[in-house]
C-alpha positions in Angstrom: 165.9 102.6 148.7 163.7 104.2 151.3 164.1 107.8 150.0 162.8 106.6 146.6 159.6 105.0 148.1 156.5 107.2 147.8 155.8 109.1 151.0 152.4 107.5 151.5 154.1 104.0 151.6 157.3 104.9 153.3 156.4 104.2 156.9 154.7 100.8 156.1 157.5 99.9 153.8 160.2 100.6 156.4 158.2 98.6 159.1 157.9 95.5 156.9 161.4 95.5 155.6 163.3 96.4 158.8 165.3 93.2 158.8 166.1 93.6 155.2 167.5 97.1 155.8 170.1 95.8 158.3 172.8 97.1 155.9 172.9 100.5 157.5 175.9 99.6 159.8 177.8 98.1 156.9 177.2 101.0 154.6 178.3 103.5 157.3 181.6 101.6 157.6 182.0 101.5 153.9 181.4 105.2 153.5 184.0 106.0 156.1 186.4 103.6 154.3 185.8 105.3 150.9 186.4 108.7 152.5 189.9 107.6 153.6 192.5 108.9 151.1 194.9 106.1 152.0 192.3 103.5 151.2 191.3 105.2 147.9 195.0 105.3 146.8 194.7 101.6 146.3 191.6 101.7 144.1 193.3 100.7 140.8 195.7 98.1 142.3 192.8 96.4 144.2 190.1 96.8 141.6 189.2 93.1 141.4 190.4 92.2 144.9 188.1 94.4 146.9 184.6 93.1 146.8 181.1 94.2 147.8 180.9 97.6 149.6 184.7 97.8 149.6 184.9 97.9 145.8 185.2 101.2 143.9 181.9 102.3 142.5 179.9 99.7 144.4 177.6 102.3 145.9 178.9 105.7 144.9 177.8 106.3 141.3 180.4 109.0 140.7 183.1 106.3 141.1 181.5 103.7 138.8 182.5 105.2 135.4 186.2 105.1 136.5 185.8 101.5 137.6 184.3 100.8 134.1 187.3 102.5 132.5 189.7 100.4 134.5 187.8 97.2 133.7 187.9 98.0 130.0 184.2 97.3 129.5 182.2 99.2 126.9 179.0 99.0 129.0 177.7 97.2 132.0 174.3 96.0 133.1 173.8 97.2 136.7 171.8 95.2 139.2 170.8 95.9 142.7 171.7 93.4 145.6 169.3 93.8 148.5 166.2 94.5 146.4 166.3 91.5 144.1 163.9 89.6 146.2 161.7 92.7 146.6 162.4 92.5 150.4 160.1 89.5 150.7 157.0 91.6 150.3 155.6 89.4 147.5 155.7 86.3 149.7 154.1 88.3 152.6 151.1 89.1 150.4 151.9 92.8 150.6 150.8 93.7 147.1 150.7 97.4 147.5 154.1 97.6 149.1 155.5 95.1 146.6 154.4 97.5 143.8 155.7 100.5 145.7 159.1 98.7 146.2 159.4 97.8 142.6 158.7 101.4 141.5 161.1 102.8 144.1 163.8 100.4 143.0 163.5 101.6 139.4 163.8 105.3 140.4 166.8 104.4 142.6 168.5 102.4 139.8 168.0 104.9 137.1 169.3 107.7 139.4 172.4 105.7 140.1 173.1 105.0 136.5 172.3 108.5 135.2 175.9 109.5 135.8 177.1 107.6 132.7 175.2 106.2 129.7 177.5 103.1 129.8 175.8 102.1 133.0 172.7 100.1 131.8 170.0 100.3 134.5 167.8 97.3 135.2 164.2 97.8 136.3 162.3 95.4 138.6 158.8 94.3 137.7 156.8 92.5 140.3 154.4 89.9 138.9 152.0 89.7 141.9 149.6 92.2 140.3 148.6 91.1 136.9 146.9 94.4 136.1 149.8 96.7 137.1 152.9 94.7 135.8 152.8 96.3 132.3 152.5 99.8 133.9 155.5 99.2 136.1 157.5 98.1 133.1 156.4 101.0 131.0 157.3 103.5 133.8 160.7 101.8 134.2 161.5 102.1 130.5 160.4 105.7 130.5 162.8 106.3 133.4 165.6 104.9 131.4 165.8 101.2 132.3 167.5 99.1 129.6 166.3 95.7 130.9 163.5 94.4 133.1 164.1 92.1 136.0 161.4 89.6 137.0 161.9 87.1 139.8 162.8 83.5 138.7 160.4 82.2 141.4 156.7 82.1 140.7 154.3 84.7 142.2 152.3 83.3 145.2 149.1 82.6 143.3 149.7 82.2 139.6 152.3 81.2 137.0 154.7 83.6 135.4 153.1 82.3 132.1 149.7 83.5 133.1 147.9 85.1 130.1 147.2 88.2 132.3 150.9 89.1 132.0 150.8 89.3 128.2 150.6 93.1 128.3 153.9 93.1 130.2 155.7 91.0 127.5 154.1 93.2 124.8 155.6 96.3 126.5 159.1 94.8 126.7 159.0 93.4 123.1 157.8 96.7 121.6 160.5 98.6 123.5 163.1 96.1 122.4 164.4 95.5 125.9 165.1 92.1 127.5 163.4 90.3 130.4 166.1 89.4 132.9 166.4 86.9 135.8 169.1 87.4 138.4 170.3 85.4 141.4 168.4 86.6 144.5 165.0 86.2 142.9 164.8 82.5 143.2 163.1 80.3 145.8 165.7 79.4 148.4 166.5 75.9 149.5 164.1 74.7 152.3 165.6 75.1 155.7 165.0 71.4 156.4 167.9 70.5 154.1 170.3 72.4 156.4 169.4 70.3 159.4 171.8 67.4 158.9 172.6 66.6 162.5 175.9 68.6 162.5 176.8 72.2 163.0 175.6 74.8 160.5 178.2 75.4 157.8 179.0 79.1 157.5 178.7 80.6 154.1 181.7 81.5 152.0 181.5 85.1 153.2 182.0 83.7 156.7 178.6 84.6 157.9 175.3 82.9 158.7 173.4 83.9 155.5 174.2 80.3 154.5 175.2 80.6 150.9 177.1 77.3 150.8 178.0 74.4 148.5 174.6 72.9 149.3 172.3 75.9 149.0 174.2 76.8 145.7 172.5 73.7 144.2 169.1 75.4 144.4 170.0 78.5 142.4 168.8 77.2 138.9 165.7 75.4 140.1 163.3 78.3 140.0 164.5 79.6 136.6 164.3 76.0 135.3 160.6 75.8 136.2 159.8 79.4 135.1 161.5 79.0 131.7 159.7 75.7 131.2 156.3 77.4 131.9 157.1 80.3 129.6 158.0 78.0 126.7 155.4 75.3 127.2 152.5 77.8 127.8 153.5 79.7 124.6 154.8 83.0 125.9 158.0 82.7 124.0 156.1 82.0 120.8 153.5 84.7 121.3 156.4 87.2 121.7 159.1 85.7 119.4 161.2 88.9 119.3 161.4 89.1 123.1 164.7 88.1 124.6 165.3 86.6 128.1 168.5 86.6 130.0 169.5 84.4 133.0 172.2 86.4 134.8 174.4 85.1 137.5 172.4 81.9 137.8 175.2 79.7 136.3 174.7 77.8 133.0 175.7 74.2 133.5 172.0 73.4 133.8 171.2 74.8 130.4 172.0 71.8 128.2 170.0 69.6 130.5 167.0 71.9 130.5 167.0 72.0 126.7 167.1 68.2 126.4 164.8 67.5 129.2 162.2 69.9 127.8 162.5 68.2 124.4 162.0 64.8 126.0 159.0 66.1 127.9 157.5 67.5 124.7 158.0 64.1 123.0 156.4 62.3 125.9 153.3 64.6 126.2 153.1 65.4 122.5 149.3 65.0 122.4 148.9 68.2 124.6 147.4 70.9 122.4 149.7 73.6 123.8 152.7 71.5 122.8 151.3 71.0 119.3 151.0 74.7 118.9 154.7 75.4 119.6 156.7 76.7 116.6 159.5 74.2 117.2 161.2 72.0 119.8 161.5 73.7 123.2 165.3 73.6 122.8 165.0 75.5 119.5 162.7 78.1 121.1 165.1 78.6 124.0 168.1 78.9 121.6 166.2 81.6 119.7 165.3 83.7 122.7 167.3 82.8 125.9 170.8 84.0 126.8 172.7 82.8 129.9 175.8 83.8 131.8 178.0 81.0 133.1 180.0 81.4 136.3 183.8 81.7 135.8 184.4 78.4 137.5 182.1 76.5 135.1 183.2 74.6 132.0 182.0 77.3 129.6 183.3 75.5 126.5 181.3 72.4 127.3 178.1 74.5 128.0 178.5 76.3 124.6 179.1 73.0 122.8 176.0 71.4 124.3 173.6 74.3 124.0 174.6 76.6 121.2 177.2 79.3 120.5 174.5 82.0 120.5 173.3 81.3 124.1 176.2 82.2 126.5 177.7 85.5 127.3 180.3 87.0 129.6 179.6 88.4 133.0 182.1 90.0 135.4 179.7 90.0 138.4 181.6 93.1 139.5 181.9 93.9 142.4 180.7 90.7 143.9 182.8 87.8 145.2 181.3 85.3 142.7 183.1 87.0 139.8 186.5 86.1 141.2 189.7 88.0 141.0 190.2 87.7 137.2 187.1 86.7 135.4 188.5 87.6 132.0 191.5 85.2 132.4 189.3 82.4 133.7 186.9 82.7 130.8 189.7 83.0 128.3 191.2 79.8 129.7 187.8 78.1 129.7 187.2 79.1 126.0 190.5 77.7 124.8 189.7 75.6 121.8 186.5 77.4 120.9 186.2 79.0 117.5 186.9 82.7 117.2 183.2 83.2 116.3 182.1 81.5 119.5 184.5 83.7 121.5 183.2 86.8 119.8 179.7 85.7 120.5 180.5 85.2 124.1 182.2 88.5 124.7 180.2 90.7 122.3 177.6 89.5 119.8 175.3 87.6 122.2 175.1 90.6 124.6 174.2 92.9 121.7 171.5 90.4 120.7 170.2 90.1 124.2 170.0 93.9 124.8 168.3 94.9 121.5 167.2 98.5 121.5 168.3 98.8 125.1 171.9 99.1 124.0 172.9 102.2 122.0 174.8 101.2 118.8 177.7 103.4 119.9 178.2 101.1 122.9 178.6 97.9 120.9 182.4 98.2 120.7 185.1 99.7 123.0 186.4 103.0 121.8 190.0 101.6 121.8 188.9 98.9 119.4 187.1 101.4 117.1 190.1 103.7 117.1 192.4 100.8 116.0 190.3 100.0 113.0 
């Protein structure tokens, strides 16, 4: 990301994010691997077996369209990895660098995706500066971003539902692009929970980043609170045509959130802000929120207990979490669901989420259109 940071911020940005930029050694090895003809000969056979930097198109944008062709996807939202937490700058209180990092991310992302219009760039908007959030969003959209990422954790000093962010929501709604949450932007499990008297459990990558069965449990906690604030404080209602997507945060929590919010609204029904809502919180969420389950979750149960319009497919390519065959796993999980529910999961709900951010010509795969 450093080449995309404005020159006046580059030195300070590099100094503050030095630990976060420890990917240099990994990327050097990955580049050498992808320059090896013998390794590249196995691209197609290993498309869903190679993960992270080993995967085709993971960092070389010229390779990504071919990967998309092999996957058989009509289009794909593209997210960053390292920058999803904005390098910790927001928690550090480095407002200027946080803004610079967000803007650099958006230049980097649109540059990567410019190689093929099927690659839908996502732009990051930091919420730490109420006055500049809308400008960051506007610039991202002008650059070509088709969705706007915000962290699922709250900014250090105010709620994501703060009225000062209304200009941001207005920009997104007017442009017809969704607000997106993605794993990596949540508040992590407190370190104290990991001190259990025994040895540290290595994460499923085999390293010390500590993404384990325990820390996995904290993934939906931030988005649960943020969505609650956005609904209860009226943001969803003030911008009823604005769609929100929770991507790679799982979805088993969704039915519980909907019912828990309804129970809270019933218990605190005398609050003026609740009386102003246009419906039950669950109804408002059903209208505007879309969520991607993990392949290992009981997707049919989630759909049955939330709504057929709320869940959508995600491959998580090229990350490990997507598994070796996400299509098969989701097809198996959807067995017994109606054809309409399956069509919603694989197609219609994504189109609804993306709004104007998805060109109509990208709604259906060319092979399907040719067969009609």
